[in-house]
C-alpha positions as CSV (number, residue, x, y, z in Angstrom):
1,N,0.0,0.0,0.0
2,R,2.0,2.9,-1.4
3,A,-0.3,5.5,0.1
4,V,0.3,4.1,3.6
5,Q,4.0,4.0,2.9
6,G,4.0,7.7,2.0
7,V,2.3,8.6,5.3
8,A,4.6,6.4,7.3
9,Y,7.8,7.9,5.7
10,N,6.5,11.5,6.3
11,N,5.7,10.7,9.9
12,L,9.1,9.2,10.4
13,G,10.7,12.2,8.8
14,K,8.8,14.6,11.1
15,L,9.6,12.4,14.1
16,Y,13.4,12.4,13.4
17,F,13.4,16.1,12.6
18,L,11.3,17.5,15.4
19,D,11.7,15.1,18.3
20,L,14.9,13.1,17.7
21,K,16.8,16.0,16.2
22,Q,18.5,13.7,13.6
23,Q,18.3,16.0,10.6
24,D,20.0,13.8,8.0
25,T,17.8,10.8,8.8
26,A,14.8,13.0,8.8
27,L,15.6,14.3,5.3
28,L,16.1,10.8,4.1
29,Y,12.6,9.7,5.2
30,L,11.0,12.9,4.0
31,R,12.5,12.4,0.5
32,R,11.4,8.7,0.5
33,G,7.9,9.8,1.4
34,L,7.9,12.4,-1.5
35,K,9.2,9.9,-3.9
36,V,6.6,7.3,-3.0
37,R,3.8,9.9,-3.5
38,E,5.3,11.1,-6.8
39,E,5.2,7.6,-8.0
40,E,1.6,7.3,-7.0
41,G,0.8,10.6,-8.7
42,N,-1.4,12.0,-5.9
43,K,-0.9,15.7,-6.2
44,A,-2.5,16.5,-2.9
45,E,-0.2,14.2,-1.0
46,I,2.8,15.4,-3.0
47,A,2.0,18.9,-2.0
48,K,1.8,17.9,1.7
49,S,5.2,16.3,1.5
50,L,6.6,19.5,-0.2
51,V,5.2,21.7,2.6
52,I,7.0,19.5,5.2
53,L,10.2,19.6,3.2
54,S,9.9,23.4,2.8
55,N,9.7,23.8,6.6
56,Y,12.6,21.4,7.0
57,H,14.8,23.4,4.6
58,N,13.8,26.7,6.1
59,K,14.8,25.5,9.6
60,Q,18.0,24.0,8.3
61,G,19.0,27.3,6.6
62,T,18.7,26.1,3.0
63,K,16.4,28.9,2.1
64,E,16.4,28.7,-1.6
65,E,15.5,25.0,-1.5
66,A,12.8,25.9,1.0
67,K,11.5,28.6,-1.3
68,A,11.5,26.4,-4.4
69,T,9.7,23.6,-2.5
70,A,7.1,26.0,-1.1
71,N,6.5,27.4,-4.6
72,R,6.1,23.9,-6.0
73,A,3.6,23.1,-3.3
74,I,1.6,26.3,-4.1
75,E,1.5,25.4,-7.8
76,L,0.1,22.0,-7.0
77,G,-2.4,23.5,-4.6
78,K,-3.6,25.8,-7.5
79,E,-3.8,22.8,-9.9
80,I,-6.0,20.8,-7.6
81,G,-7.8,23.8,-6.0
82,S,-6.8,22.9,-2.4
83,L,-7.3,25.8,0.0
84,E,-5.5,24.0,2.8
85,I,-2.4,23.3,0.6
86,L,-2.3,26.9,-0.6
87,Q,-2.7,28.2,3.0
88,N,0.2,26.1,4.2
89,G,2.3,26.7,1.1
90,Y,2.0,30.5,1.4
91,L,2.7,30.4,5.1
92,C,6.0,28.5,4.4
93,L,6.8,30.9,1.6
94,S,6.2,33.9,3.9
95,E,8.5,32.5,6.5
96,V,11.2,31.7,3.9
97,E,11.0,35.2,2.3
98,E,11.2,36.8,5.8
99,A,14.3,34.7,6.5
100,L,15.8,35.9,3.2
101,G,15.1,39.5,4.3
102,K,12.5,40.0,1.6
103,N,9.9,41.7,3.7
104,K,7.7,42.9,0.8
105,E,7.5,39.4,-0.7
106,S,7.0,37.9,2.8
107,L,4.1,40.3,3.4
108,A,2.5,39.4,0.1
109,A,2.8,35.7,0.8
110,Y,1.4,36.2,4.2
111,K,-1.5,38.1,2.8
112,N,-2.2,35.2,0.5
113,F,-1.9,32.9,3.5
114,K,-4.4,35.0,5.4
115,N,-6.8,35.1,2.5
116,F,-6.8,31.4,2.1
117,S,-7.0,30.9,5.9
118,D,-10.1,33.2,6.0
119,S,-11.6,31.3,3.1
120,I,-11.1,28.0,4.9
121,K,-12.7,29.5,8.1
122,D,-15.6,30.8,6.0
123,Q,-16.0,27.4,4.5
124,Q,-15.8,25.8,7.9
125,A,-18.3,28.3,9.3
126,S,-20.6,27.7,6.3
127,G,-20.2,24.0,6.8
128,E,-21.0,24.3,10.5
129,I,-24.1,26.4,9.7
130,T,-25.2,23.8,7.1
131,R,-24.5,21.1,9.7
132,L,-26.5,22.9,12.3
133,Q,-29.3,23.5,9.8
134,L,-29.4,19.8,8.8
135,Q,-29.3,18.8,12.5
136,Y,-32.2,21.2,13.2
137,D,-34.1,19.9,10.3
138,F,-33.4,16.3,11.3
139,E,-34.5,17.0,14.9
140,K,-37.6,18.8,13.7
141,A,-38.5,15.9,11.4
142,D,-37.8,13.5,14.3
143,Q,-40.1,15.5,16.5
144,L,-42.8,15.5,13.9
145,R,-42.4,11.7,13.5
146,E,-42.6,11.3,17.2
147,E,-45.7,13.5,17.4
148,E,-47.3,11.6,14.5
149,S,-46.4,8.3,16.3
150,R,-48.0,9.6,19.5
151,Q,-51.1,10.7,17.6
152,S,-51.2,7.3,15.8
153,R,-51.0,5.5,19.1
154,A,-53.7,7.8,20.5
155,R,-55.9,7.1,17.5
156,Y,-55.2,3.4,17.9
157,V,-56.1,3.4,21.6
158,I,-59.3,5.5,20.9
159,T,-60.3,3.0,18.1
160,I,-59.7,0.1,20.5
161,I,-61.7,1.7,23.2
162,T,-64.5,2.6,20.8
163,L,-64.6,-0.9,19.4
164,S,-64.6,-2.3,22.9
165,V,-67.4,0.0,24.0
166,G,-69.3,-0.9,20.9
167,L,-68.8,-4.6,21.5
168,V,-70.0,-4.3,25.1
169,V,-73.1,-2.3,24.0
170,A,-73.8,-4.9,21.3
171,I,-73.5,-7.7,23.9
172,L,-75.8,-5.8,26.3
173,L,-78.3,-5.2,23.6
174,T,-78.2,-8.8,22.6
175,I,-78.8,-9.9,26.2
176,L,-81.6,-7.4,26.6
177,I,-83.3,-8.5,23.4
178,R,-83.0,-12.1,24.3
179,T,-84.4,-11.4,27.8
180,R,-87.3,-9.5,26.4
181,A,-87.9,-12.3,23.9
182,R,-87.9,-14.9,26.7
183,Q,-90.3,-12.7,28.7
184,T,-92.6,-12.3,25.7
185,E,-92.5,-16.0,25.1
186,L,-93.3,-16.7,28.7
187,K,-96.2,-14.3,28.7
188,R,-97.5,-15.9,25.5
189,K,-97.3,-19.3,27.1
190,N,-99.0,-18.1,30.2
191,L,-101.8,-16.5,28.1
192,A,-102.2,-19.7,26.2
193,Q,-102.5,-21.7,29.4
194,D,-105.0,-19.2,30.7
195,V,-107.1,-19.5,27.6
196,E,-106.9,-23.2,27.7
197,I,-108.0,-23.2,31.4
198,K,-110.9,-20.8,30.6
199,N,-111.9,-23.0,27.7
200,K,-112.0,-26.0,29.9
201,E,-114.0,-24.1,32.5
202,L,-116.4,-22.9,29.9
203,T,-116.7,-26.4,28.5
204,T,-117.3,-27.8,31.9
205,N,-120.0,-25.1,32.6
206,V,-121.7,-25.7,29.3
207,M,-121.7,-29.5,29.9
208,Y,-123.1,-28.8,33.4
209,L,-125.8,-26.6,31.9
210,I,-126.7,-29.2,29.3
211,K,-126.9,-31.9,31.9
212,K,-129.0,-29.6,34.1
213,N,-131.4,-28.8,31.3
214,E,-131.6,-32.4,30.4
215,L,-132.5,-33.2,34.1
216,I,-135.1,-30.4,34.2
217,N,-136.6,-31.6,31.0
218,S,-136.6,-35.1,32.3
219,V,-138.3,-34.1,35.5
220,A,-140.8,-31.9,33.6
221,E,-141.7,-34.9,31.4
């Protein structure tokens, strides 16, 4: 993995340069990292290596090499449109020009550095505003979904309660209708029994009267 090798070489270079103070070993690793990235053709990573090398040469006192390396990083930054690389490249160039005693050129480079730094900050601020807006929209949508979910649950509960009440009412009505039907049937049966009893009594009375009339007629004869 050449990309990982480039990162590792650069990190080793910075470690030997800044912490271990072994400048020659640091330069060796920094150049290896640059070579690996040049072989890969990744202009952004090449520019990053060039910025590190420019800082190295500037601190080592090889100002012209530092300037040339910074300018090369700036050119690559322009090619790929990287504000971060242009910012770092112009900062290196400003420091190199100042070390060379070219205050006017140093100021111009620093102004470019400041402009790109401000642009990056503006982008970051815009990105943060966009992120906050997206977060707000997401939270608002989430609240709406939660509210809709609560309303849906409430509608569900109300529907269940309504159906339950309706079912209870239907059961009560069924029981009431059946009770009344039984009562009506019982009354009908009672009436039928009463009619039957009255008919029997009437029949008995008629038979009695007939017998009585027959007896009277018999006595009369």
